[in-house]
C-alpha positions in Angstrom: -0.4 -0.2 0.2 1.3 3.8 -0.6 1.3 5.9 2.6 -1.2 8.8 1.0 -2.9 10.6 3.6 -4.3 13.7 4.4 -5.5 15.8 7.0 -8.6 17.7 7.1 -9.4 20.9 9.6 -13.1 21.3 10.0 -14.3 24.8 10.3 -18.0 26.2 10.2 -19.0 22.5 8.6 -16.5 22.8 5.3 -13.6 20.8 5.1 -10.3 22.0 3.6 -7.3 19.8 2.9 -4.2 20.2 4.0 -2.1 17.4 1.9 1.1 16.6 3.8 4.4 14.4 2.2 5.0 12.2 5.4 3.6 11.2 8.7 6.1 13.4 10.3 4.8 16.4 9.0 0.9 16.0 10.5 1.0 17.5 14.0 -2.5 18.0 15.7 -1.1 21.9 16.7 -3.7 23.9 17.9 -4.6 26.2 15.9 -3.0 24.9 12.7 -2.0 28.5 11.2 -2.6 29.1 7.3 -1.0 32.4 7.1 2.5 30.3 6.1 4.1 27.5 4.6 5.8 27.1 7.6 4.1 24.5 9.9 5.1 24.1 13.9 6.7 20.4 14.9 5.7 19.0 18.0 7.5 16.0 19.0 7.9 13.2 22.0 11.1 14.0 23.9 11.8 10.3 23.9 12.5 10.5 20.2 15.7 11.9 20.5 18.5 10.2 18.7 21.9 10.9 20.5 22.8 11.5 23.9 26.0 11.4 25.7 27.8 11.5 29.4 24.5 10.1 30.9 21.6 8.0 30.2 17.9 9.2 30.3 14.7 6.7 30.7 12.0 6.5 28.9 8.6 6.1 31.1 5.1 5.5 30.5 1.8 6.5 32.8 2.9 9.4 33.9 -0.1 11.8 34.6 -0.9 14.6 32.3 1.6 13.7 29.7 1.2 13.3 25.7 2.8 10.3 26.0 6.1 8.2 27.2 8.5 10.8 28.6 12.2 11.2 29.5 13.4 10.9 33.1 16.9 11.0 34.6 18.2 13.9 33.1 19.6 14.8 36.2 23.8 15.4 35.8 25.5 18.6 34.6 26.7 18.0 31.4 24.3 15.3 30.5 23.4 16.4 26.8 20.5 14.9 24.0 20.1 15.4 20.6 16.9 15.5 18.5 16.5 15.7 14.8 13.4 18.0 12.8 12.3 18.5 9.6 11.6 21.9 8.7 9.1 22.1 5.8 9.6 25.8 5.0 12.3 28.5 5.8 11.1 30.7 8.3 11.6 32.3 12.1 10.8 29.7 14.9 10.4 29.8 18.4 10.9 26.9 21.1 8.9 25.2 23.5 8.8 23.0 25.8 6.4 20.9 28.0 7.9 19.4 31.6 7.8 19.0 34.8 10.3 19.8 37.6 9.7 18.6 41.7 12.9 20.4 42.6 13.0 23.4 45.0 15.3 25.4 42.5 15.4 26.3 39.0 17.2 24.0 36.6 18.7 25.3 33.3 19.4 23.9 30.1 21.6 25.5 26.8 20.4 24.7 23.0 22.5 24.7 19.8 21.0 23.9 16.4 23.7 22.0 14.0 26.3 22.2 16.4 26.4 26.1 16.9 24.4 28.5 19.5 21.1 30.4 17.9 21.9 33.4 20.1 22.6 34.7 23.7 18.3 33.9 25.0 19.3 30.0 24.6 22.7 30.0 26.6 20.6 29.1 29.7 17.3 28.5 29.4 15.5 28.5 32.7 12.9 26.1 33.8 11.3 26.8 36.8 9.8 24.7 39.9 6.1 23.3 38.5 5.4 21.6 42.0 6.0 18.0 40.8 7.2 15.2 39.2 4.0 14.2 36.9 2.1 12.5 39.4 -0.7 14.9 38.7 -1.7 16.8 35.8 -1.2 19.9 37.0 2.5 19.3 37.6 3.2 20.1 33.9 3.7 23.0 32.3 4.9 24.7 28.7 7.4 27.2 28.5 8.2 29.2 25.3 12.3 30.2 24.9 11.6 34.0 25.8 14.2 37.0 24.4 15.4 39.7 27.2 12.0 41.5 26.5 9.8 38.4 27.7 8.7 38.0 23.8 9.4 34.7 22.4 12.9 34.6 21.0 13.1 33.7 17.1 15.6 31.8 15.7 15.7 31.4 11.1 15.5 27.7 10.3 16.3 27.1 6.8 14.1 24.4 4.9 15.3 20.7 5.7 16.8 18.7 8.7 18.3 20.7 11.6 19.6 18.7 14.6 19.0 20.3 18.0 21.2 20.0 20.9 20.3 20.6 24.7 22.6 20.3 27.4 22.1 19.7 31.2 23.9 22.8 32.7 22.4 21.7 36.4 20.6 24.0 38.7 20.2 27.0 41.4 21.1 24.5 44.6 21.5 21.4 43.5 21.4 18.6 40.2 19.3 19.5 37.3 16.4 17.1 37.1 13.3 17.8 35.1 10.6 15.2 33.3 10.3 16.5 29.5 7.3 15.5 27.6 6.8 17.4 24.7 9.0 19.5 22.5 7.8 22.2 20.0 9.3 24.2 17.2 6.7 26.7 15.8 6.7 29.2 13.1 6.1 33.1 14.3 2.7 33.4 13.7 1.8 30.4 15.7 -0.5 30.9 18.5 1.8 31.6 20.9 -0.9 30.4 24.0 -0.9 26.9 22.6 2.8 26.8 23.8 2.7 29.2 27.2 2.0 28.6 30.8 -0.3 25.6 30.7 -4.1 26.2 30.9 -7.2 24.2 30.8 -7.1 23.8 27.4 -3.3 22.2 27.2 -4.1 20.1 30.5 -7.1 18.8 28.8 -5.3 18.1 25.9 -2.6 16.0 28.0 -5.4 14.5 30.0 -4.9 10.4 30.3 -6.9 8.5 27.9 -8.5 6.0 30.7 -10.0 5.0 32.6 -13.7 5.7 30.8 -15.5 3.9 33.6 -19.1 5.7 34.6 -19.3 7.8 31.5 -23.0 9.3 31.2 -25.2 9.2 28.3 -28.4 11.1 27.2 -31.1 11.5 25.2 -32.3 15.2 25.0 -35.3 17.1 23.9 -37.3 16.7 20.4 -35.6 20.2 20.0 -33.7 19.1 16.9 -30.7 20.1 15.6 -30.0 16.9 13.4 -32.4 14.5 12.8 -32.6 11.2 12.1 -34.9 9.0 10.0 -37.2 6.6 11.5 -36.0 2.8 10.8 -36.8 -0.3 11.8 -34.4 -3.2 11.9 -34.3 -6.1 9.3 -33.5 -8.6 11.7 -33.1 -7.6 15.4 -31.4 -9.2 17.7 -29.5 -11.4 16.2 -27.1 -13.9 18.8 -24.2 -14.0 17.3 -22.6 -16.2 19.8 -24.3 -17.4 23.2 -22.1 -16.8 25.7 -24.2 -13.2 27.3 -27.5 -11.9 26.3 -25.4 -9.2 25.2 -24.1 -11.0 22.4 -26.8 -9.6 19.7 -26.9 -7.6 16.8 -29.1 -5.6 14.8 -29.2 -5.4 10.8 -30.7 -3.0 9.0 -30.8 -4.4 5.0 -31.1 -1.7 1.8 -34.6 -1.7 0.2 -33.1 -3.4 -2.7 -31.3 -6.8 -2.6 -30.4 -6.7 -6.8 -26.8 -6.8 -5.5 -24.7 -7.8 -2.6 -24.5 -5.2 0.2 -21.4 -3.6 1.3 -21.6 -3.4 5.6 -21.0 -1.2 7.7 -20.6 -2.5 11.1 -21.3 0.2 14.2 -19.7 -0.4 17.2 -20.9 2.1 20.1 -18.9 3.8 22.8 -19.3 3.9 26.6 -16.1 3.3 28.3 -16.5 -0.6 28.1 -19.1 -0.5 30.5 -22.5 1.1 29.2 -24.3 1.6 25.9 -26.1 0.0 23.7 -27.1 -0.5 20.1 -30.8 0.7 20.1 -28.8 4.1 20.6 -28.3 4.4 16.6 -31.9 4.6 15.1 -32.9 7.5 17.4 -34.6 10.4 15.6 -34.3 13.6 17.4 -31.1 15.0 18.5 -31.3 18.3 20.5 -28.8 20.8 22.1 -26.2 18.9 23.8 -25.4 18.9 27.6 -22.7 20.1 29.1 -20.4 17.9 30.6 -19.5 18.8 34.2 -16.5 16.8 34.1 -14.2 14.3 32.3 -16.7 11.6 32.0 -19.8 13.4 31.0 -22.5 13.7 30.5 -22.4 13.3 26.9 -24.5 13.1 23.7 -23.6 10.0 21.6 -22.8 10.8 18.5 -23.9 8.0 15.8 -24.1 7.3 12.1 -27.5 8.0 10.0 -28.3 4.7 9.6 -31.3 5.6 7.0 -28.5 7.3 5.0 -27.0 4.5 5.0 -29.2 1.7 4.0 -30.4 4.6 1.1 -27.4 4.4 -0.3 -27.3 0.6 -0.5 -25.1 -0.5 2.6 -26.2 -2.7 4.9 -25.7 -2.0 8.5 -25.2 -3.3 11.6 -25.4 -2.2 15.2 -23.4 -4.0 17.8 -23.8 -5.0 21.2 -21.3 -6.3 23.2 -20.1 -7.7 26.5 -19.7 -5.0 29.4 -18.3 -4.6 32.5 -15.7 -2.5 34.6 -13.1 -2.1 34.7 -12.2 -1.2 31.4 -8.8 -3.8 31.8 -11.4 -6.6 32.3 -14.1 -5.2 30.3 -12.0 -4.7 27.0 -10.6 -7.9 26.4 -14.4 -9.7 26.2 -15.3 -6.4 24.1 -12.8 -7.6 21.6 -13.4 -11.1 21.3 -16.8 -10.3 20.9 -16.3 -8.2 17.8 -14.1 -10.1 16.0 -17.0 -13.3 16.6 -19.5 -10.7 15.3 -17.5 -10.4 12.1 -17.3 -14.0 12.0 -20.7 -14.9 12.3 -21.6 -12.1 9.9 -19.1 -12.9 7.0 -20.2 -17.1 7.6 -23.7 -16.1 7.0 -22.8 -13.2 4.2 -25.1 -15.2 1.8 -27.9 -15.6 3.8 -28.3 -11.9 4.6 -26.9 -11.2 0.9 -24.2 -9.1 2.3 -20.5 -8.5 0.3 -18.3 -10.7 2.5 -15.3 -8.9 1.0 -16.2 -5.5 1.8 -17.1 -4.9 5.9 -16.2 -2.0 7.2 -16.6 -1.2 11.6 -16.8 2.4 12.5 -17.1 2.9 15.9 -16.6 6.0 18.5 -14.6 6.2 21.5 -14.4 2.9 23.1 -16.3 1.5 19.8 -13.7 3.9 18.3 -11.0 1.9 19.8 -12.8 -1.3 19.1 -12.9 -0.8 15.6 -9.0 0.2 15.6 -8.4 -3.2 17.0 -10.5 -5.2 14.4 -8.6 -3.4 11.6 -5.1 -4.2 12.9 -5.7 -7.9 14.0 -8.6 -8.6 11.5 -6.0 -10.4 9.1 -4.5 -12.9 11.1 -5.5 -15.2 14.4 -4.6 -13.8 17.7 -5.3 -14.3 21.6 -8.5 -12.0 21.0 -10.2 -14.2 19.2 -12.1 -16.9 21.2 -12.9 -20.0 19.1 -15.4 -20.7 21.2 -17.9 -17.6 20.3 -18.4 -19.5 17.2 -17.1 -19.8 13.4 -13.6 -20.3 14.7 -12.3 -20.8 11.2 -14.0 -18.0 9.2 -11.8 -14.8 8.9 -12.8 -11.5 11.2 -10.8 -9.3 8.7 -12.5 -5.8 7.8 -11.8 -4.2 4.9 -12.0 -0.5 6.3 -12.3 1.5 9.6 -13.4 4.5 10.8 -12.5 5.8 14.1 -14.1 8.6 15.8 -11.9 9.7 19.0 -11.3 6.1 19.9 -7.6 6.2 19.6 -7.4 5.0 23.2 -3.6 4.2 24.6 -4.7 3.5 28.2 -4.7 -0.4 27.8 -1.3 -0.6 26.2 0.7 -2.0 28.6 -1.3 -4.7 29.8 -0.9 -8.4 28.5 2.8 -7.7 26.8 0.9 -5.0 24.8 -1.9 -7.6 23.7 -4.0 -4.5 23.7 -1.8 -1.9 22.2 -3.3 -0.9 18.5 0.1 0.7 17.5 1.7 -2.6 18.4 -0.2 -4.5 16.3 -0.4 -2.1 12.7 3.5 -2.8 13.3 3.6 -6.6 12.5 0.2 -6.7 10.7 0.0 -8.7 7.7 -2.4 -6.6 5.9 -4.1 -3.4 6.9 -7.2 -2.0 5.6 -7.8 2.1 5.0 -8.3 4.1 7.9 -10.0 7.2 9.1 -9.6 8.8 12.4 -11.6 11.7 13.6 -10.4 13.8 16.9 -11.7 16.7 18.4 -8.8 19.1 19.5 -10.7 20.0 22.6 -11.2 16.3 23.6 -9.9 16.0 27.2 -10.8 11.8 27.1 -8.6 11.3 23.6 -6.2 13.6 23.0 -5.5 15.0 19.1 -1.9 13.6 19.9 -3.2 10.5 20.7 -5.0 10.4 17.3 -1.7 11.6 16.0 0.3 8.9 16.7 -2.4 6.0 15.8 -2.2 7.8 12.3 1.3 7.9 12.0 2.2 4.2 13.4 -0.3 3.4 10.7 1.0 5.0 7.8 4.4 3.9 8.9 3.5 0.5 8.4 2.2 0.7 4.9 -2.0 1.8 5.5 -3.6 4.1 4.3 -4.7 6.6 7.2 -6.8 9.9 7.1 -6.6 11.8 10.0 -9.2 14.8 10.9 -8.9 17.3 13.5 -11.8 19.1 14.3 -11.3 22.5 15.7 -13.2 23.4 18.8 -14.8 19.6 19.4 -14.7 17.7 22.6 -15.5 13.9 23.4 -18.9 12.9 21.5 -19.1 16.5 20.6 -22.3 17.3 18.0 -19.8 18.6 15.9 -18.9 15.0 14.5 -22.6 14.3 13.4 -22.7 18.4 12.2 -19.2 17.7 9.8 -18.2 14.4 9.8 -21.0 12.4 8.4 -20.7 13.1 4.7 -17.2 13.4 4.9 -17.3 9.5 6.2 -20.0 8.4 3.5 -17.1 9.7 0.9 -14.5 7.9 2.5 -16.3 4.6 2.8 -17.9 5.0 -1.5 -14.2 5.6 -2.5 -12.8 2.8 -0.3 -15.3 0.3 -1.5 -15.5 1.8 -5.3 -19.4 2.9 -5.3 
């Protein structure tokens, strides 16, 4: 497959395509400026390429981090180097996301391609943040300032540059701090996105899981987005027999002249709540205002009536639920794979095209859809043969992930539930469409980006969409992403 992909910005319901050359070029920086060809480069500090006079250690699972962080950068004289590819010549500033639990300032210097860019970079001050990334509030974002307190600007030419930072020690002891993310951003980039940590930055850095106790709500008949009423052609089909939840609803198009491509919808709900009957609801009024990271939310669903009118068959899937997610997710994955096998085994009976199966999910359902995409072409420990149709493939041919690039299960069972890990070893990968809000406090756009980059690196055709201003389960998805998703499915299936 070719690494062809596009990032879309959705503004006021209109899609603007920004073609990019490689996965490394796509960064969900907020906002992405349109005034210049220069684009920000935001990368994890763990991507350093060289170090000397010491040894840092990557560590995951720190509260509020965008990904794995570096610890152990304590000793004076210990240096690290990164390589960054600049897309266009321009003036750039440097930002850092860090946590420092010492009671004193710590210092670093910075050189570019072996030279100091100026006196402002000869002693960068990192003030204490109050902790060692044990709480989201321990993190701070700074921009290297000039002598007047404005962002210090460096002229960088197009191409690859080497950045070196050297530990200059601390005011009253060592120079220890944790570092998460580094930004090299153009002059017209909104500095507030890299300034002192605010609520927006904290939301972007919030951990992905647990996703327990989410609350979804049906709202008043005041319609913002109306779905046509539609009844399932085959309701409550049992695809396995170990739980009453192992059922699906199948909606068929009016015409059965040709076999129909199939879209399998997988609901979200933190692996603990949710139901297949949420998909064909008729009225969607104003969404509730979330009171915290766990909601309440107005669930976002596909327009099943529109899909069947286009000739697609549609499934709404139930699966086993429970808490905590670490215990419930494996059962949910087994159920989803069993459902795909059941549908393929019965494709002739229901007039389905067994070679054109798409999965589409939101939140936890998006995670399940992504896992189906990266594991469907081979039998894994996630396949439970006792659920039936063991000899039938659970492979899918297209994947849609709405705010579901979860990473909170990555470290469990030696990486068995790590989407990106499976992508790197998959024999075949279908096309992916990933959509995420830039204000999502449960699944940050950086998680969506990391999944997109891993898929692209593995050879998949991946498209990443960042929806400005959108949070988790945001009505912006049904308002702006429905038709682009239909177009994606049509293109994948040649319709």
